[in-house]
N, CA, C and O atoms as CSV, one atom per row, in Angstrom:
chain,resi,resn,atom,element,x,y,z
A,1,MET,N,N,0.014,8.131,-21.573
A,1,MET,CA,C,-1.376,8.400,-21.862
A,1,MET,C,C,-1.873,9.417,-20.858
A,1,MET,O,O,-1.972,9.102,-19.672
A,2,THR,N,N,-2.181,10.601,-21.284
A,2,THR,CA,C,-2.658,11.616,-20.369
A,2,THR,C,C,-4.063,12.024,-20.748
A,2,THR,O,O,-4.329,12.438,-21.876
A,3,LYS,N,N,-4.937,11.901,-19.802
A,3,LYS,CA,C,-6.317,12.323,-19.954
A,3,LYS,C,C,-6.700,13.035,-18.678
A,3,LYS,O,O,-6.131,12.777,-17.617
A,4,LYS,N,N,-7.667,13.933,-18.780
A,4,LYS,CA,C,-8.135,14.618,-17.585
A,4,LYS,C,C,-8.866,13.619,-16.709
A,4,LYS,O,O,-9.792,12.953,-17.170
A,5,THR,N,N,-8.461,13.505,-15.441
A,5,THR,CA,C,-9.063,12.520,-14.554
A,5,THR,C,C,-9.588,13.155,-13.271
A,5,THR,O,O,-10.066,12.446,-12.386
A,6,ARG,N,N,-9.507,14.465,-13.159
A,6,ARG,CA,C,-9.859,15.100,-11.905
A,6,ARG,C,C,-11.303,15.582,-11.841
A,6,ARG,O,O,-11.688,16.237,-10.873
A,7,ALA,N,N,-12.090,15.276,-12.831
A,7,ALA,CA,C,-13.467,15.731,-12.821
A,7,ALA,C,C,-14.210,15.121,-11.642
A,7,ALA,O,O,-14.265,13.900,-11.497
A,8,SER,N,N,-14.777,15.972,-10.806
A,8,SER,CA,C,-15.501,15.506,-9.633
A,8,SER,C,C,-16.728,14.722,-10.067
A,8,SER,O,O,-17.397,15.077,-11.038
A,9,GLY,N,N,-17.010,13.672,-9.351
A,9,GLY,CA,C,-18.176,12.878,-9.645
A,9,GLY,C,C,-17.970,11.803,-10.686
A,9,GLY,O,O,-18.926,11.115,-11.041
A,10,SER,N,N,-16.764,11.631,-11.189
A,10,SER,CA,C,-16.525,10.581,-12.177
A,10,SER,C,C,-16.509,9.214,-11.491
A,10,SER,O,O,-16.367,9.115,-10.272
A,11,THR,N,N,-16.657,8.176,-12.295
A,11,THR,CA,C,-16.637,6.811,-11.766
A,11,THR,C,C,-15.244,6.235,-11.924
A,11,THR,O,O,-14.673,6.234,-13.015
A,12,ILE,N,N,-14.708,5.748,-10.820
A,12,ILE,CA,C,-13.358,5.200,-10.787
A,12,ILE,C,C,-13.429,3.733,-10.367
A,12,ILE,O,O,-14.078,3.383,-9.381
A,13,LEU,N,N,-12.756,2.894,-11.127
A,13,LEU,CA,C,-12.638,1.478,-10.768
A,13,LEU,C,C,-11.336,1.311,-10.009
A,13,LEU,O,O,-10.259,1.544,-10.558
A,14,LEU,N,N,-11.428,0.911,-8.757
A,14,LEU,CA,C,-10.263,0.687,-7.908
A,14,LEU,C,C,-10.026,-0.811,-7.808
A,14,LEU,O,O,-10.777,-1.522,-7.141
A,15,ALA,N,N,-8.977,-1.288,-8.474
A,15,ALA,CA,C,-8.661,-2.714,-8.517
A,15,ALA,C,C,-7.471,-2.980,-7.594
A,15,ALA,O,O,-6.320,-2.732,-7.953
A,16,GLU,N,N,-7.767,-3.479,-6.421
A,16,GLU,CA,C,-6.753,-3.742,-5.386
A,16,GLU,C,C,-7.231,-4.928,-4.572
A,16,GLU,O,O,-8.334,-4.904,-4.026
A,17,GLU,N,N,-6.404,-5.976,-4.484
A,17,GLU,CA,C,-6.839,-7.192,-3.805
A,17,GLU,C,C,-6.822,-7.090,-2.285
A,17,GLU,O,O,-7.549,-7.825,-1.617
A,18,ASP,N,N,-6.024,-6.213,-1.733
A,18,ASP,CA,C,-5.886,-6.101,-0.284
A,18,ASP,C,C,-6.911,-5.123,0.281
A,18,ASP,O,O,-6.855,-3.923,0.012
A,19,VAL,N,N,-7.836,-5.646,1.058
A,19,VAL,CA,C,-8.904,-4.816,1.612
A,19,VAL,C,C,-8.367,-3.716,2.532
A,19,VAL,O,O,-8.977,-2.652,2.633
A,20,LEU,N,N,-7.242,-3.952,3.198
A,20,LEU,CA,C,-6.662,-2.927,4.069
A,20,LEU,C,C,-6.155,-1.724,3.279
A,20,LEU,O,O,-6.021,-0.631,3.829
A,21,LEU,N,N,-5.880,-1.916,2.014
A,21,LEU,CA,C,-5.488,-0.813,1.138
A,21,LEU,C,C,-6.697,-0.265,0.379
A,21,LEU,O,O,-6.883,0.947,0.276
A,22,ARG,N,N,-7.502,-1.166,-0.140
A,22,ARG,CA,C,-8.620,-0.768,-0.996
A,22,ARG,C,C,-9.658,0.066,-0.244
A,22,ARG,O,O,-10.115,1.084,-0.764
A,23,ALA,N,N,-10.033,-0.337,0.946
A,23,ALA,CA,C,-11.117,0.351,1.660
A,23,ALA,C,C,-10.810,1.820,1.955
A,23,ALA,O,O,-11.644,2.673,1.651
A,24,PRO,N,N,-9.656,2.155,2.530
A,24,PRO,CA,C,-9.407,3.581,2.789
A,24,PRO,C,C,-9.191,4.410,1.517
A,24,PRO,O,O,-9.545,5.589,1.482
A,25,LEU,N,N,-8.619,3.806,0.481
A,25,LEU,CA,C,-8.448,4.526,-0.782
A,25,LEU,C,C,-9.811,4.815,-1.412
A,25,LEU,O,O,-10.054,5.912,-1.915
A,26,ALA,N,N,-10.686,3.827,-1.378
A,26,ALA,CA,C,-12.034,4.009,-1.926
A,26,ALA,C,C,-12.795,5.069,-1.139
A,26,ALA,O,O,-13.487,5.901,-1.726
A,27,GLN,N,N,-12.672,5.043,0.174
A,27,GLN,CA,C,-13.354,6.028,1.010
A,27,GLN,C,C,-12.869,7.445,0.703
A,27,GLN,O,O,-13.669,8.377,0.627
A,28,TYR,N,N,-11.568,7.599,0.530
A,28,TYR,CA,C,-10.994,8.904,0.200
A,28,TYR,C,C,-11.589,9.413,-1.117
A,28,TYR,O,O,-11.999,10.570,-1.213
A,29,LEU,N,N,-11.633,8.547,-2.123
A,29,LEU,CA,C,-12.202,8.932,-3.415
A,29,LEU,C,C,-13.676,9.316,-3.280
A,29,LEU,O,O,-14.124,10.287,-3.889
A,30,ARG,N,N,-14.419,8.564,-2.491
A,30,ARG,CA,C,-15.839,8.873,-2.289
A,30,ARG,C,C,-16.014,10.222,-1.606
A,30,ARG,O,O,-16.911,10.990,-1.955
A,31,GLU,N,N,-15.159,10.507,-0.636
A,31,GLU,CA,C,-15.251,11.784,0.064
A,31,GLU,C,C,-14.896,12.955,-0.848
A,31,GLU,O,O,-15.255,14.097,-0.558
A,32,CYS,N,N,-14.201,12.684,-1.936
A,32,CYS,CA,C,-13.894,13.716,-2.934
A,32,CYS,C,C,-15.023,13.851,-3.957
A,32,CYS,O,O,-14.964,14.712,-4.835
A,33,GLY,N,N,-16.034,13.018,-3.850
A,33,GLY,CA,C,-17.181,13.121,-4.745
A,33,GLY,C,C,-17.214,12.133,-5.891
A,33,GLY,O,O,-18.083,12.222,-6.758
A,34,HIS,N,N,-16.279,11.189,-5.911
A,34,HIS,CA,C,-16.265,10.192,-6.987
A,34,HIS,C,C,-17.143,9.004,-6.636
A,34,HIS,O,O,-17.354,8.686,-5.466
A,35,ARG,N,N,-17.646,8.362,-7.666
A,35,ARG,CA,C,-18.311,7.071,-7.513
A,35,ARG,C,C,-17.204,6.030,-7.650
A,35,ARG,O,O,-16.396,6.113,-8.575
A,36,VAL,N,N,-17.153,5.061,-6.754
A,36,VAL,CA,C,-16.069,4.078,-6.765
A,36,VAL,C,C,-16.644,2.674,-6.922
A,36,VAL,O,O,-17.561,2.273,-6.206
A,37,VAL,N,N,-16.084,1.947,-7.872
A,37,VAL,CA,C,-16.380,0.542,-8.071
A,37,VAL,C,C,-15.121,-0.198,-7.649
A,37,VAL,O,O,-14.022,0.135,-8.094
A,38,GLU,N,N,-15.276,-1.202,-6.792
A,38,GLU,CA,C,-14.121,-1.928,-6.276
A,38,GLU,C,C,-14.021,-3.315,-6.899
A,38,GLU,O,O,-15.025,-3.994,-7.114
A,39,ALA,N,N,-12.780,-3.719,-7.183
A,39,ALA,CA,C,-12.510,-5.053,-7.711
A,39,ALA,C,C,-11.314,-5.629,-6.964
A,39,ALA,O,O,-10.379,-4.906,-6.619
A,40,THR,N,N,-11.352,-6.933,-6.720
A,40,THR,CA,C,-10.256,-7.582,-5.996
A,40,THR,C,C,-9.361,-8.419,-6.897
A,40,THR,O,O,-8.291,-8.861,-6.479
A,41,THR,N,N,-9.799,-8.637,-8.135
A,41,THR,CA,C,-9.009,-9.413,-9.098
A,41,THR,C,C,-9.122,-8.771,-10.474
A,41,THR,O,O,-9.988,-7.928,-10.707
A,42,ALA,N,N,-8.244,-9.175,-11.377
A,42,ALA,CA,C,-8.316,-8.688,-12.756
A,42,ALA,C,C,-9.619,-9.138,-13.406
A,42,ALA,O,O,-10.208,-8.399,-14.195
A,43,PHE,N,N,-10.069,-10.339,-13.080
A,43,PHE,CA,C,-11.330,-10.841,-13.627
A,43,PHE,C,C,-12.491,-9.938,-13.221
A,43,PHE,O,O,-13.313,-9.568,-14.059
A,44,GLU,N,N,-12.561,-9.583,-11.934
A,44,GLU,CA,C,-13.625,-8.696,-11.452
A,44,GLU,C,C,-13.542,-7.324,-12.127
A,44,GLU,O,O,-14.565,-6.725,-12.454
A,45,ALA,N,N,-12.331,-6.839,-12.329
A,45,ALA,CA,C,-12.149,-5.537,-12.975
A,45,ALA,C,C,-12.676,-5.582,-14.409
A,45,ALA,O,O,-13.380,-4.670,-14.842
A,46,LYS,N,N,-12.338,-6.632,-15.136
A,46,LYS,CA,C,-12.811,-6.767,-16.520
A,46,LYS,C,C,-14.333,-6.884,-16.561
A,46,LYS,O,O,-14.985,-6.311,-17.435
A,47,LEU,N,N,-14.883,-7.618,-15.627
A,47,LEU,CA,C,-16.333,-7.774,-15.558
A,47,LEU,C,C,-17.009,-6.419,-15.325
A,47,LEU,O,O,-18.000,-6.092,-15.977
A,48,ALA,N,N,-16.467,-5.643,-14.396
A,48,ALA,CA,C,-17.028,-4.314,-14.113
A,48,ALA,C,C,-16.906,-3.398,-15.325
A,48,ALA,O,O,-17.832,-2.647,-15.633
A,49,LEU,N,N,-15.780,-3.454,-16.007
A,49,LEU,CA,C,-15.570,-2.600,-17.176
A,49,LEU,C,C,-16.444,-3.010,-18.355
A,49,LEU,O,O,-16.669,-2.217,-19.269
A,50,SER,N,N,-16.933,-4.233,-18.336
A,50,SER,CA,C,-17.802,-4.708,-19.399
A,50,SER,C,C,-19.237,-4.213,-19.239
A,50,SER,O,O,-20.042,-4.315,-20.165
A,51,LYS,N,N,-19.550,-3.682,-18.071
A,51,LYS,CA,C,-20.903,-3.174,-17.816
A,51,LYS,C,C,-20.988,-1.733,-18.310
A,51,LYS,O,O,-20.364,-0.834,-17.747
A,52,ILE,N,N,-21.749,-1.531,-19.343
A,52,ILE,CA,C,-21.849,-0.228,-19.989
A,52,ILE,C,C,-22.405,0.837,-19.049
A,52,ILE,O,O,-21.990,1.994,-19.113
A,53,ASP,N,N,-23.332,0.461,-18.183
A,53,ASP,CA,C,-23.987,1.450,-17.331
A,53,ASP,C,C,-23.079,2.045,-16.251
A,53,ASP,O,O,-23.453,3.033,-15.619
A,54,LEU,N,N,-21.902,1.469,-16.028
A,54,LEU,CA,C,-20.996,2.008,-15.009
A,54,LEU,C,C,-20.281,3.272,-15.470
A,54,LEU,O,O,-19.976,4.137,-14.648
A,55,ASN,N,N,-20.010,3.397,-16.755
A,55,ASN,CA,C,-19.353,4.588,-17.308
A,55,ASN,C,C,-18.068,4.944,-16.552
A,55,ASN,O,O,-17.895,6.081,-16.113
A,56,VAL,N,N,-17.185,3.978,-16.407
A,56,VAL,CA,C,-15.916,4.168,-15.706
A,56,VAL,C,C,-15.012,5.089,-16.522
A,56,VAL,O,O,-14.841,4.898,-17.726
A,57,SER,N,N,-14.433,6.093,-15.852
A,57,SER,CA,C,-13.526,7.019,-16.540
A,57,SER,C,C,-12.065,6.675,-16.276
A,57,SER,O,O,-11.199,6.944,-17.108
A,58,THR,N,N,-11.792,6.076,-15.112
A,58,THR,CA,C,-10.411,5.789,-14.721
A,58,THR,C,C,-10.339,4.462,-13.981
A,58,THR,O,O,-11.210,4.138,-13.174
A,59,VAL,N,N,-9.288,3.699,-14.267
A,59,VAL,CA,C,-8.984,2.481,-13.519
A,59,VAL,C,C,-7.695,2.731,-12.750
A,59,VAL,O,O,-6.691,3.155,-13.322
A,60,VAL,N,N,-7.733,2.466,-11.451
A,60,VAL,CA,C,-6.533,2.498,-10.620
A,60,VAL,C,C,-6.273,1.055,-10.238
A,60,VAL,O,O,-7.105,0.420,-9.590
A,61,THR,N,N,-5.118,0.531,-10.637
A,61,THR,CA,C,-4.806,-0.869,-10.379
A,61,THR,C,C,-3.415,-1.037,-9.790
A,61,THR,O,O,-2.494,-0.278,-10.093
A,62,SER,N,N,-3.290,-2.018,-8.967
A,62,SER,CA,C,-2.007,-2.377,-8.377
A,62,SER,C,C,-1.296,-3.363,-9.293
A,62,SER,O,O,-1.936,-4.217,-9.908
A,63,VAL,N,N,0.022,-3.249,-9.385
A,63,VAL,CA,C,0.762,-4.225,-10.193
A,63,VAL,C,C,0.652,-5.617,-9.585
A,63,VAL,O,O,0.828,-6.614,-10.285
A,64,GLN,N,N,0.363,-5.693,-8.289
A,64,GLN,CA,C,0.248,-6.982,-7.614
A,64,GLN,C,C,-1.163,-7.559,-7.670
A,64,GLN,O,O,-1.441,-8.570,-7.024
A,65,LEU,N,N,-2.055,-6.933,-8.432
A,65,LEU,CA,C,-3.441,-7.381,-8.496
A,65,LEU,C,C,-3.521,-8.849,-8.896
A,65,LEU,O,O,-2.867,-9.285,-9.843
A,66,ALA,N,N,-4.325,-9.595,-8.167
A,66,ALA,CA,C,-4.528,-11.009,-8.484
A,66,ALA,C,C,-5.086,-11.138,-9.891
A,66,ALA,O,O,-6.058,-10.474,-10.251
A,67,GLY,N,N,-4.475,-11.981,-10.661
A,67,GLY,CA,C,-4.913,-12.171,-12.037
A,67,GLY,C,C,-4.174,-11.273,-12.997
A,67,GLY,O,O,-4.502,-11.239,-14.183
A,68,ASP,N,N,-3.177,-10.537,-12.514
A,68,ASP,CA,C,-2.279,-9.770,-13.379
A,68,ASP,C,C,-2.630,-8.286,-13.470
A,68,ASP,O,O,-3.459,-7.890,-14.289
A,69,GLY,N,N,-2.005,-7.480,-12.641
A,69,GLY,CA,C,-2.193,-6.041,-12.640
A,69,GLY,C,C,-1.784,-5.375,-13.936
A,69,GLY,O,O,-2.479,-4.483,-14.424
A,70,PHE,N,N,-0.651,-5.801,-14.505
A,70,PHE,CA,C,-0.230,-5.241,-15.789
A,70,PHE,C,C,-1.173,-5.704,-16.900
A,70,PHE,O,O,-1.455,-4.961,-17.840
A,71,GLY,N,N,-1.644,-6.913,-16.779
A,71,GLY,CA,C,-2.551,-7.458,-17.783
A,71,GLY,C,C,-3.849,-6.677,-17.876
A,71,GLY,O,O,-4.373,-6.476,-18.971
A,72,ILE,N,N,-4.376,-6.232,-16.737
A,72,ILE,CA,C,-5.617,-5.462,-16.773
A,72,ILE,C,C,-5.381,-4.137,-17.485
A,72,ILE,O,O,-6.261,-3.642,-18.190
A,73,SER,N,N,-4.206,-3.567,-17.305
A,73,SER,CA,C,-3.870,-2.326,-17.996
A,73,SER,C,C,-3.873,-2.529,-19.510
A,73,SER,O,O,-4.421,-1.715,-20.253
A,74,THR,N,N,-3.265,-3.607,-19.953
A,74,THR,CA,C,-3.244,-3.936,-21.379
A,74,THR,C,C,-4.652,-4.184,-21.899
A,74,THR,O,O,-5.015,-3.719,-22.979
A,75,TRP,N,N,-5.439,-4.921,-21.125
A,75,TRP,CA,C,-6.817,-5.220,-21.518
A,75,TRP,C,C,-7.633,-3.942,-21.657
A,75,TRP,O,O,-8.377,-3.776,-22.624
A,76,VAL,N,N,-7.492,-3.042,-20.694
A,76,VAL,CA,C,-8.239,-1.779,-20.738
A,76,VAL,C,C,-7.857,-0.978,-21.977
A,76,VAL,O,O,-8.729,-0.459,-22.673
A,77,ARG,N,N,-6.578,-0.876,-22.251
A,77,ARG,CA,C,-6.135,-0.107,-23.417
A,77,ARG,C,C,-6.639,-0.721,-24.724
A,77,ARG,O,O,-6.900,-0.004,-25.690
A,78,ARG,N,N,-6.774,-2.026,-24.751
A,78,ARG,CA,C,-7.231,-2.708,-25.965
A,78,ARG,C,C,-8.760,-2.643,-26.111
A,78,ARG,O,O,-9.272,-2.392,-27.202
A,79,HIS,N,N,-9.481,-2.869,-25.009
A,79,HIS,CA,C,-10.939,-2.990,-25.076
A,79,HIS,C,C,-11.702,-1.736,-24.665
A,79,HIS,O,O,-12.851,-1.545,-25.065
A,80,ARG,N,N,-11.072,-0.891,-23.877
A,80,ARG,CA,C,-11.735,0.339,-23.415
A,80,ARG,C,C,-10.761,1.515,-23.509
A,80,ARG,O,O,-10.370,2.072,-22.483
A,81,PRO,N,N,-10.367,1.898,-24.721
A,81,PRO,CA,C,-9.368,2.957,-24.882
A,81,PRO,C,C,-9.825,4.318,-24.341
A,81,PRO,O,O,-9.008,5.222,-24.166
A,82,ASP,N,N,-11.109,4.459,-24.081
A,82,ASP,CA,C,-11.648,5.696,-23.527
A,82,ASP,C,C,-11.376,5.822,-22.024
A,82,ASP,O,O,-11.608,6.881,-21.440
A,83,VAL,N,N,-10.889,4.755,-21.401
A,83,VAL,CA,C,-10.670,4.727,-19.956
A,83,VAL,C,C,-9.197,4.974,-19.645
A,83,VAL,O,O,-8.314,4.353,-20.238
A,84,ASN,N,N,-8.947,5.869,-18.727
A,84,ASN,CA,C,-7.592,6.178,-18.276
A,84,ASN,C,C,-7.143,5.101,-17.283
A,84,ASN,O,O,-7.951,4.614,-16.493
A,85,VAL,N,N,-5.871,4.732,-17.320
A,85,VAL,CA,C,-5.336,3.704,-16.423
A,85,VAL,C,C,-4.199,4.292,-15.597
A,85,VAL,O,O,-3.288,4.922,-16.134
A,86,LYS,N,N,-4.262,4.080,-14.286
A,86,LYS,CA,C,-3.197,4.479,-13.368
A,86,LYS,C,C,-2.718,3.220,-12.662
A,86,LYS,O,O,-3.504,2.543,-11.999
A,87,ILE,N,N,-1.437,2.901,-12.798
A,87,ILE,CA,C,-0.867,1.710,-12.173
A,87,ILE,C,C,-0.068,2.133,-10.945
A,87,ILE,O,O,0.735,3.065,-10.995
A,88,THR,N,N,-0.303,1.436,-9.856
A,88,THR,CA,C,0.436,1.710,-8.625
A,88,THR,C,C,1.267,0.493,-8.256
A,88,THR,O,O,0.885,-0.643,-8.539
A,89,GLY,N,N,2.394,0.739,-7.627
A,89,GLY,CA,C,3.254,-0.359,-7.205
A,89,GLY,C,C,3.612,-0.283,-5.736
A,89,GLY,O,O,4.061,-1.261,-5.140
A,90,THR,N,N,3.408,0.891,-5.159
A,90,THR,CA,C,3.706,1.086,-3.738
A,90,THR,C,C,2.532,1.775,-3.072
A,90,THR,O,O,1.681,2.367,-3.736
A,91,LEU,N,N,2.496,1.693,-1.778
A,91,LEU,CA,C,1.461,2.355,-1.006
A,91,LEU,C,C,1.513,3.867,-1.218
A,91,LEU,O,O,0.480,4.508,-1.409
A,92,ARG,N,N,2.702,4.421,-1.184
A,92,ARG,CA,C,2.865,5.868,-1.377
A,92,ARG,C,C,2.343,6.286,-2.754
A,92,ARG,O,O,1.663,7.305,-2.878
A,93,ARG,N,N,2.658,5.503,-3.783
A,93,ARG,CA,C,2.195,5.822,-5.139
A,93,ARG,C,C,0.676,5.732,-5.221
A,93,ARG,O,O,0.045,6.555,-5.884
A,94,ALA,N,N,0.087,4.749,-4.562
A,94,ALA,CA,C,-1.369,4.613,-4.569
A,94,ALA,C,C,-2.023,5.860,-3.975
A,94,ALA,O,O,-2.998,6.369,-4.527
A,95,VAL,N,N,-1.497,6.350,-2.866
A,95,VAL,CA,C,-2.044,7.554,-2.238
A,95,VAL,C,C,-1.852,8.757,-3.158
A,95,VAL,O,O,-2.757,9.582,-3.287
A,96,GLU,N,N,-0.693,8.868,-3.795
A,96,GLU,CA,C,-0.443,9.986,-4.727
A,96,GLU,C,C,-1.465,9.986,-5.867
A,96,GLU,O,O,-1.990,11.037,-6.234
A,97,VAL,N,N,-1.741,8.820,-6.420
A,97,VAL,CA,C,-2.700,8.709,-7.520
A,97,VAL,C,C,-4.095,9.117,-7.054
A,97,VAL,O,O,-4.789,9.865,-7.741
A,98,ILE,N,N,-4.497,8.629,-5.896
A,98,ILE,CA,C,-5.818,8.936,-5.353
A,98,ILE,C,C,-5.958,10.431,-5.097
A,98,ILE,O,O,-6.979,11.031,-5.431
A,99,VAL,N,N,-4.933,11.028,-4.505
A,99,VAL,CA,C,-4.958,12.469,-4.230
A,99,VAL,C,C,-5.038,13.254,-5.537
A,99,VAL,O,O,-5.767,14.242,-5.624
A,100,ASP,N,N,-4.292,12.819,-6.552
A,100,ASP,CA,C,-4.336,13.486,-7.847
A,100,ASP,C,C,-5.733,13.404,-8.458
A,100,ASP,O,O,-6.219,14.380,-9.029
A,101,LEU,N,N,-6.371,12.256,-8.342
A,101,LEU,CA,C,-7.723,12.092,-8.861
A,101,LEU,C,C,-8.720,12.979,-8.123
A,101,LEU,O,O,-9.784,13.305,-8.649
A,102,CYS,N,N,-8.369,13.360,-6.913
A,102,CYS,CA,C,-9.215,14.257,-6.126
A,102,CYS,C,C,-8.822,15.716,-6.339
A,102,CYS,O,O,-9.227,16.584,-5.565
A,103,GLY,N,N,-8.048,15.990,-7.364
A,103,GLY,CA,C,-7.672,17.360,-7.658
A,103,GLY,C,C,-6.667,17.924,-6.677
A,103,GLY,O,O,-6.681,19.121,-6.390
A,104,GLY,N,N,-5.798,17.077,-6.163
A,104,GLY,CA,C,-4.799,17.526,-5.194
A,104,GLY,C,C,-5.240,17.298,-3.768
A,104,GLY,O,O,-4.524,17.654,-2.832
A,105,GLY,N,N,-6.396,16.715,-3.588
A,105,GLY,CA,C,-6.915,16.437,-2.251
A,105,GLY,C,C,-7.993,17.421,-1.875
A,105,GLY,O,O,-8.033,18.544,-2.378
A,106,ALA,N,N,-8.849,17.001,-1.006
A,106,ALA,CA,C,-9.907,17.865,-0.500
A,106,ALA,C,C,-9.398,18.562,0.759
A,106,ALA,O,O,-8.590,17.991,1.492
A,107,PRO,N,N,-9.854,19.779,1.020
A,107,PRO,CA,C,-9.343,20.534,2.173
A,107,PRO,C,C,-9.477,19.801,3.509
A,107,PRO,O,O,-8.620,19.942,4.380
A,108,HIS,N,N,-10.541,19.025,3.673
A,108,HIS,CA,C,-10.758,18.336,4.953
A,108,HIS,C,C,-10.103,16.956,5.007
A,108,HIS,O,O,-10.225,16.260,6.016
A,109,LEU,N,N,-9.414,16.551,3.949
A,109,LEU,CA,C,-8.774,15.239,3.900
A,109,LEU,C,C,-7.261,15.400,3.847
A,109,LEU,O,O,-6.739,16.119,2.994
A,110,ASP,N,N,-6.571,14.745,4.738
A,110,ASP,CA,C,-5.113,14.844,4.810
A,110,ASP,C,C,-4.488,13.588,4.203
A,110,ASP,O,O,-4.575,12.513,4.797
A,111,PRO,N,N,-3.859,13.703,3.027
A,111,PRO,CA,C,-3.279,12.513,2.397
A,111,PRO,C,C,-2.166,11.877,3.230
A,111,PRO,O,O,-2.001,10.658,3.197
A,112,GLN,N,N,-1.412,12.666,3.965
A,112,GLN,CA,C,-0.352,12.107,4.808
A,112,GLN,C,C,-0.946,11.278,5.951
A,112,GLN,O,O,-0.396,10.247,6.337
A,113,LEU,N,N,-2.069,11.746,6.480
A,113,LEU,CA,C,-2.760,10.983,7.517
A,113,LEU,C,C,-3.285,9.668,6.940
A,113,LEU,O,O,-3.210,8.627,7.593
A,114,LEU,N,N,-3.810,9.717,5.730
A,114,LEU,CA,C,-4.266,8.499,5.061
A,114,LEU,C,C,-3.121,7.511,4.905
A,114,LEU,O,O,-3.272,6.330,5.219
A,115,LEU,N,N,-1.978,7.985,4.422
A,115,LEU,CA,C,-0.812,7.125,4.236
A,115,LEU,C,C,-0.365,6.512,5.559
A,115,LEU,O,O,-0.126,5.307,5.634
A,116,ARG,N,N,-0.251,7.327,6.595
A,116,ARG,CA,C,0.172,6.810,7.916
A,116,ARG,C,C,-0.817,5.785,8.461
A,116,ARG,O,O,-0.420,4.754,9.005
A,117,ARG,N,N,-2.106,6.077,8.310
A,117,ARG,CA,C,-3.126,5.151,8.810
A,117,ARG,C,C,-3.030,3.802,8.095
A,117,ARG,O,O,-3.138,2.751,8.726
A,118,MET,N,N,-2.829,3.837,6.785
A,118,MET,CA,C,-2.717,2.591,6.031
A,118,MET,C,C,-1.444,1.833,6.402
A,118,MET,O,O,-1.463,0.607,6.514
A,119,GLN,N,N,-0.352,2.547,6.591
A,119,GLN,CA,C,0.902,1.908,7.014
A,119,GLN,C,C,0.735,1.243,8.376
A,119,GLN,O,O,1.245,0.145,8.598
A,120,GLN,N,N,0.022,1.902,9.288
A,120,GLN,CA,C,-0.218,1.329,10.610
A,120,GLN,C,C,-1.080,0.080,10.530
A,120,GLN,O,O,-0.818,-0.906,11.218
A,121,MET,N,N,-2.109,0.122,9.691
A,121,MET,CA,C,-2.974,-1.052,9.546
A,121,MET,C,C,-2.190,-2.237,9.002
A,121,MET,O,O,-2.355,-3.363,9.471
A,122,LEU,N,N,-1.341,-1.985,8.015
A,122,LEU,CA,C,-0.541,-3.068,7.439
A,122,LEU,C,C,0.472,-3.610,8.443
A,122,LEU,O,O,0.745,-4.809,8.476
A,123,ALA,N,N,1.025,-2.715,9.263
A,123,ALA,CA,C,2.032,-3.135,10.250
A,123,ALA,C,C,1.425,-3.994,11.344
A,123,ALA,O,O,2.112,-4.845,11.909
A,124,THR,N,N,0.152,-3.789,11.653
A,124,THR,CA,C,-0.466,-4.551,12.731
A,124,THR,C,C,-1.171,-5.810,12.237
A,124,THR,O,O,-1.712,-6.577,13.034
A,125,ARG,N,N,-1.165,-6.020,10.929
A,125,ARG,CA,C,-1.803,-7.214,10.378
A,125,ARG,C,C,-1.068,-8.445,10.880
A,125,ARG,O,O,0.162,-8.481,10.922
A,126,LYS,N,N,-1.822,-9.425,11.248
A,126,LYS,CA,C,-1.222,-10.685,11.692
A,126,LYS,C,C,-0.750,-11.469,10.477
A,126,LYS,O,O,-1.479,-11.618,9.496
A,127,SER,N,N,0.460,-11.960,10.554
A,127,SER,CA,C,0.996,-12.790,9.482
A,127,SER,C,C,0.313,-14.146,9.507
A,127,SER,O,O,-0.020,-14.652,10.578
A,128,PRO,N,N,0.101,-14.738,8.343
A,128,PRO,CA,C,-0.482,-16.081,8.310
A,128,PRO,C,C,0.492,-17.067,8.960
A,128,PRO,O,O,1.707,-16.881,8.885
A,129,PRO,N,N,-0.035,-18.103,9.591
A,129,PRO,CA,C,0.849,-19.081,10.216
A,129,PRO,C,C,1.764,-19.741,9.180
A,129,PRO,O,O,1.344,-20.043,8.063
A,130,SER,N,N,2.990,-19.953,9.563
A,130,SER,CA,C,3.931,-20.577,8.641
A,130,SER,C,C,3.655,-22.065,8.553
A,130,SER,O,O,3.252,-22.706,9.524
A,131,VAL,N,N,3.883,-22.592,7.369
A,131,VAL,CA,C,3.672,-24.020,7.144
A,131,VAL,C,C,5.032,-24.697,7.281
A,131,VAL,O,O,5.988,-24.347,6.590
A,132,ALA,N,N,5.100,-25.655,8.168
A,132,ALA,CA,C,6.373,-26.339,8.400
A,132,ALA,C,C,6.523,-27.538,7.525
A,132,ALA,O,O,7.539,-28.229,7.594
């Protein structure tokens, strides 16, 4: 499914449950001039897409999204065929999609720096205590 998604100022729904990934990706999109709606679960994504006034043009979703990342893609294609869907499975792919939505990136934004910063944040995250 190919649709033009690089129009500046479009509304993008970013469905990613991990705030350490979602926040910098959303910020990058905003700095490119997009309006960003954030969702942490498939349920939240569907709820946002049901609001007519949002006029979402593209959904970026992780396959690991709580409530079924692939399922939200199917739901969007069935209920909102006018909306483009981009599925990500890795951090690198998520950054590639975001940069593409920004028309290849903005001159003052370095996608490699974004990727490194996100990798560093994930590496320093404290693991939850193990249950014995």
